C-alpha positions in Angstrom: 0.0 0.0 0.0 1.3 3.4 -0.9 0.6 6.8 0.6 -1.9 8.8 -1.4 0.0 12.0 -0.8 3.7 11.2 -1.5 3.6 7.6 -2.7 5.8 6.4 0.2 4.8 3.2 2.0 1.5 3.8 3.8 1.2 3.0 7.5 -2.6 3.0 7.6 -5.7 5.1 7.2 -5.1 8.4 8.9 -7.6 11.3 9.0 -9.7 9.7 6.3 -7.0 8.7 3.8 -4.3 6.1 3.3 -1.0 7.8 4.2 2.5 7.3 5.5 3.5 8.4 9.0 5.2 11.5 7.7 2.2 12.8 5.9 0.0 11.9 8.9 2.1 14.1 11.2 2.4 16.9 8.6 -1.4 17.1 8.1 -2.2 17.2 11.8 0.3 20.0 12.4 -0.7 21.9 9.3 -4.4 21.6 9.7 -4.4 22.5 13.4 -2.0 25.4 13.0 -2.7 29.0 12.1 0.1 29.3 9.5 -1.0 30.1 6.0 1.2 28.3 3.4 1.9 29.8 0.1 3.2 28.1 -3.0 6.3 29.7 -4.6 5.4 28.2 -7.9 2.0 27.6 -9.6 0.2 25.5 -7.0 1.0 22.3 -8.9 4.3 21.1 -7.3 5.2 17.4 -7.5 4.7 15.8 -4.1 6.6 12.5 -3.7 8.8 10.9 -1.1 11.9 12.9 -2.0 10.2 16.3 -2.6 7.3 16.2 -0.1 9.0 18.8 2.2 9.7 21.3 -0.6 6.2 22.8 -0.7 4.0 22.5 2.3 1.2 24.4 0.5 0.9 21.9 -2.3 1.4 19.0 0.1 -1.5 20.3 2.3 -3.7 20.8 -0.8 -3.0 17.2 -1.8 -4.0 16.1 1.7 -7.3 17.9 1.4 -7.9 16.6 -2.1 -7.3 13.0 -0.8 -10.1 13.6 1.7 -8.1 14.1 4.8 -9.9 16.0 7.6 -9.3 16.1 11.4 -12.7 14.7 12.0 -12.5 11.9 9.5 -11.2 9.0 11.6 -14.6 7.4 11.3 -15.2 8.7 7.8 -14.6 6.5 4.8 -12.0 8.0 2.5 -13.6 11.0 0.7 -11.4 10.4 -2.3 -12.7 6.8 -2.8 -15.7 6.3 -5.1 -18.6 4.7 -3.3 -20.3 1.8 -5.2 -22.4 0.5 -2.3 -25.6 1.8 -0.7 -24.8 4.6 1.7 -27.3 3.8 4.4 -24.5 2.5 6.7 -21.9 5.3 6.5 -24.4 8.2 7.0 -24.1 8.1 10.8 -20.3 8.0 10.7 -20.0 10.8 8.1 -22.4 13.0 10.1 -20.2 12.5 13.2 -17.1 13.4 11.1 -18.7 16.5 9.8 -19.2 17.8 13.3 -15.8 19.2 13.0 -17.2 21.7 10.5 -20.7 21.9 12.1 -21.5 24.9 14.4 -23.9 22.7 16.3 -21.0 21.6 18.5 -19.0 23.8 20.7 -16.0 24.4 18.6 -13.3 27.1 18.4 -12.4 28.9 15.2 -9.7 26.4 14.4 -12.4 24.0 13.2 -13.8 26.6 10.8 -10.3 27.5 9.7 -9.8 23.9 8.6 -13.2 23.9 6.8 -12.3 27.1 5.0 -8.9 25.8 4.1 -10.5 22.8 2.5 -12.8 25.0 0.4 -9.8 27.2 -0.6 -7.7 24.2 -1.5 -10.2 22.6 -3.8 -11.4 25.8 -5.5 -10.7 25.3 -9.2 -8.2 27.5 -11.0 -9.5 29.8 -13.6 -9.5 28.2 -17.1 -9.2 29.8 -20.5 -11.9 29.4 -23.1 -9.5 29.0 -26.0 -11.3 31.7 -27.9 -9.9 32.3 -31.4 -9.1 36.0 -31.6 -8.2 35.6 -35.3 -11.9 35.4 -36.1 -14.2 38.5 -35.9 -16.7 38.4 -33.1 -20.0 36.8 -34.1 -22.8 35.1 -32.3 -21.5 31.7 -33.5 -17.9 32.2 -32.4 -18.8 33.7 -29.1 -21.4 31.0 -28.2 -19.0 28.2 -29.4 -16.3 29.6 -27.1 -18.7 29.7 -24.2 -19.6 26.1 -24.9 -16.0 25.1 -25.0 -15.4 27.0 -21.7 -18.4 25.3 -20.2 -17.0 21.9 -21.1 -13.7 22.7 -19.3 -15.4 24.2 -16.3 -17.8 21.3 -16.0 -14.8 19.0 -15.5 -13.5 21.3 -12.8 -16.9 21.4 -11.1 -17.1 17.6 -10.9 -13.7 17.4 -9.3 -14.5 20.3 -7.0 -17.8 18.8 -5.8 -16.2 15.5 -5.0 -13.7 17.3 -2.8 -16.3 19.0 -0.7 -16.5 17.6 2.9 -19.3 15.0 3.1 -20.2 15.0 -0.6 -18.8 11.5 -1.3 -21.0 10.1 1.4 -24.1 10.7 -0.7 -25.3 7.7 -2.7 -23.2 7.6 -5.9 -26.3 8.1 -8.0 -27.2 11.2 -5.9 -23.7 12.6 -6.4 -24.2 12.6 -10.2 -27.8 13.9 -9.9 -26.7 16.8 -7.7 -24.0 17.9 -10.1 -26.2 17.4 -13.2 -28.8 19.7 -11.8 -26.8 22.4 -10.0 -23.8 22.9 -12.5 -25.3 25.9 -14.1 -25.9 27.8 -10.8 -22.4 26.9 -9.6 -20.8 28.2 -12.8 -22.9 31.4 -13.0 -22.1 32.2 -9.4 -18.4 31.7 -10.0 -18.7 34.0 -13.0 -20.2 36.6 -10.8 -17.2 36.3 -8.5 -14.6 36.6 -11.3 -16.4 39.6 -12.8 -16.5 41.2 -9.3 -12.8 40.6 -8.5 -11.4 41.3 -12.0 -13.5 44.1 -13.5 -15.6 45.3 -10.6 -18.8 44.0 -12.1 -18.6 46.3 -15.2 -18.3 43.4 -17.6 -18.6 39.6 -17.6 -15.3 37.9 -17.0 -16.1 34.4 -18.4 -12.3 33.7 -18.7 -9.1 35.7 -19.0 -9.4 35.2 -22.8 -13.2 35.8 -23.0 -14.5 38.9 -21.4 -17.9 40.3 -22.5 -18.3 44.0 -22.7 -21.6 45.6 -23.7 -20.8 45.1 -27.4 -20.2 41.4 -27.1 -23.3 41.0 -25.0 -25.4 42.3 -27.8 -23.6 40.3 -30.5 -24.0 37.0 -28.6 -27.8 37.0 -28.9 -28.0 36.5 -25.1 -28.1 40.1 -24.0 -30.9 39.6 -21.6 -29.1 36.8 -19.8 -25.8 38.7 -19.8 -27.5 41.7 -18.1 -28.9 39.3 -15.4 -25.4 37.8 -14.9 -23.8 41.2 -14.7 -26.4 42.3 -12.2 -25.3 39.3 -10.0 -21.7 40.5 -10.1 -22.8 44.0 -9.3 -24.6 42.6 -6.2 -21.2 41.1 -5.2 -19.8 44.6 -5.5 -22.7 46.2 -3.5 -22.5 43.6 -0.7 -18.7 43.4 -0.8 -18.8 39.6 -0.7 -15.7 38.1 1.0 -13.8 35.2 -0.4 -14.9 33.1 2.6 -18.6 33.9 2.0 -18.2 33.2 -1.7 -16.7 29.8 -1.0 -19.5 28.8 1.5 -22.3 30.2 -0.8 -20.9 28.4 -3.9 -20.9 25.1 -1.9 -24.5 25.7 -0.9 -25.5 26.1 -4.5 -24.5 22.5 -5.1 -27.2 21.6 -2.6 -29.8 24.0 -4.0 -31.9 21.9 -6.4 -33.1 18.3 -6.1 -35.4 16.0 -8.0 -39.1 16.3 -7.1 -39.2 12.7 -6.2 -36.2 13.1 -3.8 -32.8 11.5 -3.6 -31.8 8.0 -2.5 -29.9 9.5 0.4 -32.3 12.4 1.0 -31.9 12.4 4.8 -28.1 12.7 4.6 -28.4 15.4 1.8 -30.7 17.5 4.1 -28.2 17.1 7.0 -25.3 18.0 4.8 -27.1 21.1 3.4 -27.9 22.2 6.9 -24.3 21.8 7.9 -23.2 24.2 5.1 -25.9 26.7 6.0 -24.8 26.7 9.6 -21.2 27.1 8.5 -22.1 30.2 6.5 -24.0 31.5 9.5 -21.1 30.9 11.8 -18.7 32.6 9.4 -20.9 35.7 9.5 -21.2 35.6 13.2 -17.4 35.4 13.6 -16.7 38.4 11.3 -19.6 40.7 12.2 -21.2 42.3 15.3 -24.3 40.7 16.5 -26.6 43.5 15.4 -25.5 43.0 11.7 -25.4 39.2 11.6 -29.1 38.6 10.8 -29.2 41.2 8.2 -26.0 39.9 6.5 -27.3 36.3 6.5 -30.6 37.6 5.0 -28.8 39.5 2.3 -26.6 36.6 1.3 -29.4 34.0 1.2 -31.6 36.4 -0.8 -28.8 36.6 -3.3 -28.6 32.9 -3.6 -32.4 32.7 -4.1 -32.3 35.4 -6.8 -29.9 33.3 -8.8 -32.5 30.6 -9.4 -34.5 32.7 -11.9 -31.3 33.6 -13.9 -30.4 29.9 -14.0 -33.9 28.9 -15.1 -33.8 31.3 -18.1 -30.2 30.1 -19.0 -31.4 26.5 -18.9 -34.1 27.4 -21.5 -31.7 29.4 -23.6 -29.0 26.7 -23.7 -31.5 24.0 -24.5 -33.1 26.1 -27.3 -29.7 26.8 -28.7 -28.8 23.1 -28.6 -32.0 22.2 -30.5 -31.3 24.8 -33.1 -27.8 23.6 -33.6 -29.1 20.2 -34.4 -31.7 21.3 -36.9 -30.4 24.5 -38.5 -27.3 25.3 -40.5 -25.6 26.9 -37.6 -21.9 27.0 -36.7 -22.4 26.9 -32.9 -20.8 23.7 -31.7 -21.3 21.8 -28.4 -18.6 19.6 -26.9 -19.6 16.1 -26.0 -20.1 16.4 -22.2 -21.8 19.8 -22.2 -24.0 18.6 -25.1 -25.1 15.5 -23.2 -25.9 17.4 -20.0 -27.9 20.0 -21.9 -29.8 17.5 -24.1 -30.5 14.9 -21.4 -30.6 16.6 -18.0 -31.7 20.2 -18.6 -35.0 19.1 -20.2 -35.8 17.3 -16.9 -35.4 20.5 -15.0 -37.4 22.5 -17.6 -40.2 19.9 -17.3 -40.4 20.5 -13.6 -38.9 17.2 -12.5 -36.4 19.1 -10.3 -37.1 21.9 -7.8 -34.9 24.6 -6.4 -34.6 24.8 -2.6 -35.2 28.4 -1.6 -34.4 30.2 1.7 -37.2 32.6 1.3 -40.6 32.1 -0.4 
């Protein structure tokens, strides 16, 4: 057996993952400590037996990606795909998640670990691969958005599987949750990038694909662009922090479910509540008591408001996909994004899935 972190000989399952003694000790010290590690390179350093001490930032990131958490001694490895029914591990995973649950009397170290996990699994920004040699047109812009969506979808799947507790959902539910929430997660991340990079003035889809007013008109999706830009302007107005963004984005993954429910619905509800409480605890830690309730209300209203934007985007993307199959259009859809739009979006449009709102 080899260590999932550095490929040295593993000594056992430590903190939720199969690791060697060295990585076990490193993770405990790093996760419990207050020190913020920074990578001197590109956050993709090679971590092996010889080089594991070179970059503690990438080593800790790899620990989190493998599913290590201080509360995971009873939690089956997060990084392992579950192929069996999850009725049995639900209790253990709930106990493990108490380390990130405000229901227990915890100090801020526990939340710091939780936030470190969210930071470590946050996907890097990807390029759309937009061809600047071609003049802007609806076809070229929409095709580039589809290519970008394909690349981002891969990142969303990996990110979701790294979220604490997510792997303890029934394996079918994991796919269902991603297939129904991907659009909301992507749009919310777009709002954040547009807020941080261009202060909400334009849509920062990718470093090589930024929509100004002119491109919004050309794309034939001006109405939807305005809605998405409004979201980023709400980020500006509320001055959303990175920690709030990370918690809220995770919550969006648990914001829509099939009308008939999930196979592990009870655990899903508990997991969603844990993330809600974590957002509430983050707000309470950073703000005075008089402003906490107002802030929580503002952030949850923002999450609710996203649902209408997502609904309209579902309809737009599905209509565009149908047109691309029947009309002589040059808008292309990569395989994975094409499948999710043609197979799963219609189920949402048909009312077979329902958003979970904070406010009616």
